[in-house]
C-alpha positions as CSV (number, residue, x, y, z in Angstrom):
1,M,-65.5,64.5,-41.8
2,D,-68.7,65.0,-43.7
3,V,-68.2,65.2,-47.5
4,K,-70.1,68.6,-47.8
5,E,-68.2,69.9,-44.9
6,F,-65.0,68.9,-46.6
7,R,-66.0,70.4,-50.0
8,D,-66.9,73.7,-48.3
9,E,-63.6,73.8,-46.4
10,L,-61.7,72.9,-49.6
11,L,-63.3,75.7,-51.6
12,T,-62.8,78.2,-48.9
13,S,-59.2,77.2,-48.5
14,F,-58.6,77.5,-52.3
15,L,-60.1,81.0,-52.3
16,V,-58.1,82.1,-49.4
17,V,-54.8,80.8,-50.9
18,Q,-55.7,82.4,-54.2
19,S,-56.3,85.7,-52.5
20,Y,-52.9,85.5,-50.6
21,L,-51.0,84.7,-53.7
22,E,-52.7,87.6,-55.6
23,D,-51.9,89.9,-52.6
24,S,-48.3,89.0,-52.6
25,L,-47.8,88.9,-56.4
26,N,-49.7,92.0,-57.4
27,P,-47.4,94.6,-55.9
28,V,-44.3,92.8,-57.3
29,C,-46.0,92.7,-60.7
30,R,-47.0,96.3,-60.6
31,E,-43.4,97.3,-59.6
32,C,-42.2,95.7,-62.8
33,G,-45.0,97.3,-64.8
34,L,-47.1,94.1,-65.2
35,T,-50.6,93.0,-64.3
36,L,-51.0,89.5,-62.8
37,Q,-52.6,88.3,-66.1
38,Q,-49.5,89.4,-68.0
39,F,-47.2,87.7,-65.6
40,R,-49.2,84.4,-66.1
41,I,-48.8,84.8,-69.8
42,L,-45.0,85.3,-69.4
43,I,-44.9,82.2,-67.3
44,E,-46.9,80.1,-69.8
45,L,-44.8,81.4,-72.8
46,D,-41.5,80.5,-70.9
47,R,-42.8,77.0,-70.3
48,H,-44.2,76.5,-73.9
49,P,-42.6,78.8,-76.4
50,G,-44.4,80.0,-79.5
51,R,-48.0,79.5,-78.5
52,K,-51.2,80.1,-80.6
53,A,-53.0,83.1,-79.0
54,G,-56.2,81.0,-78.7
55,D,-54.4,78.1,-76.9
56,L,-52.6,80.7,-74.7
57,S,-56.1,82.2,-73.8
58,D,-57.4,78.7,-72.8
59,T,-54.3,77.8,-70.7
60,V,-54.1,81.0,-68.7
61,G,-57.9,81.5,-68.3
62,I,-58.4,84.7,-70.2
63,Q,-61.3,85.1,-72.6
64,R,-60.3,84.7,-76.3
65,G,-61.8,88.1,-77.0
66,N,-59.4,89.8,-74.5
67,I,-56.2,87.9,-75.3
68,A,-55.5,89.9,-78.4
69,S,-55.5,93.3,-76.7
70,I,-53.5,92.0,-73.7
71,C,-50.8,90.5,-76.0
72,K,-50.8,93.7,-78.1
73,K,-50.1,95.8,-75.0
74,M,-47.4,93.3,-73.9
75,E,-45.8,93.5,-77.4
76,Q,-45.8,97.3,-77.1
77,N,-43.9,96.9,-73.9
78,G,-41.4,94.5,-75.5
79,W,-42.3,91.4,-73.5
80,V,-43.8,89.3,-76.3
81,E,-43.7,89.1,-80.1
82,R,-46.8,88.4,-82.2
83,R,-46.8,87.1,-85.7
84,R,-49.3,85.5,-88.0
85,S,-49.0,81.8,-88.9
86,Q,-47.7,81.3,-92.4
87,E,-50.0,78.3,-92.8
88,D,-53.1,80.1,-91.6
89,E,-53.1,83.8,-91.3
90,R,-56.1,83.7,-88.9
91,I,-53.8,82.2,-86.2
92,V,-51.6,84.5,-84.3
93,M,-48.5,83.0,-82.6
94,V,-47.2,84.6,-79.4
95,S,-43.5,84.3,-78.3
96,L,-41.6,85.5,-75.3
97,T,-38.8,88.1,-76.0
98,D,-35.6,88.4,-74.1
99,K,-37.1,91.4,-72.3
100,G,-40.1,89.3,-71.3
101,R,-37.9,86.5,-70.0
102,D,-35.8,89.0,-68.0
103,T,-38.9,90.7,-66.5
104,K,-40.4,87.3,-65.6
105,K,-37.1,86.4,-63.8
106,T,-37.1,89.7,-62.0
107,V,-40.6,89.1,-60.6
108,E,-39.6,85.6,-59.6
109,N,-36.4,86.8,-57.9
110,M,-38.4,89.5,-56.0
111,M,-40.9,86.9,-54.9
112,T,-38.1,84.6,-53.9
113,D,-36.8,87.4,-51.6
114,R,-40.2,87.9,-50.0
115,V,-40.7,84.2,-49.4
116,R,-37.2,83.8,-48.0
117,A,-37.7,86.7,-45.6
118,A,-41.0,85.4,-44.5
119,L,-40.0,81.8,-44.0
120,E,-36.4,81.9,-43.0
121,K,-37.1,80.8,-39.5
122,E,-39.3,77.8,-40.5
123,S,-38.0,74.3,-40.0
124,E,-37.4,71.8,-42.7
125,E,-40.2,69.6,-41.1
126,T,-42.6,72.5,-41.8
127,F,-41.7,72.5,-45.5
128,D,-41.8,68.7,-45.7
129,N,-45.3,68.8,-44.2
130,I,-46.5,71.4,-46.6
131,R,-45.1,69.5,-49.7
132,A,-46.7,66.2,-48.5
133,G,-50.0,68.0,-47.9
134,L,-49.9,69.6,-51.4
135,A,-49.1,66.3,-53.0
136,S,-52.0,64.6,-51.2
137,L,-54.2,67.5,-52.3
138,C,-53.1,67.2,-55.9
139,K,-54.0,63.5,-55.9
140,V,-57.4,64.1,-54.4
141,M,-58.0,66.8,-57.0
142,E,-57.0,64.5,-59.9
143,R,-59.5,61.9,-58.6
144,I,-62.2,64.6,-58.3
145,N,-61.5,65.9,-61.8
146,S,-61.4,62.4,-63.4
147,Y,-64.8,61.4,-61.7
148,E,-67.8,61.6,-64.2
């Protein structure tokens, strides 16, 4: 396959997969009172507790100017807690609350139910092929990202 052709197919596939993920996650998030961005923040805070707001912004791909208002709204909903760093009051630390953790688990459980219902008739071979393809894709993307 031609490199340009592969690049175009890769980019198109990423956009299609991203669209499918958003289309399946958005209604579940809305049902739990979350936006997709807020759900991504809950995931990140569960993986890495007590993040600086600026670092959180970089990790989830939200502009630094917007992260404060998003986290403020999330705090008002009881999903996160914000506090100023004792060492440097310019730094705001964001932590997941029990309610935030429970809400994240609820969204994940609802998504698991959707995936289970959609894929219950698929063979184990199908899942093995998908996993192998994703692993290969990740290796290719690592090489692309490391190339300078």
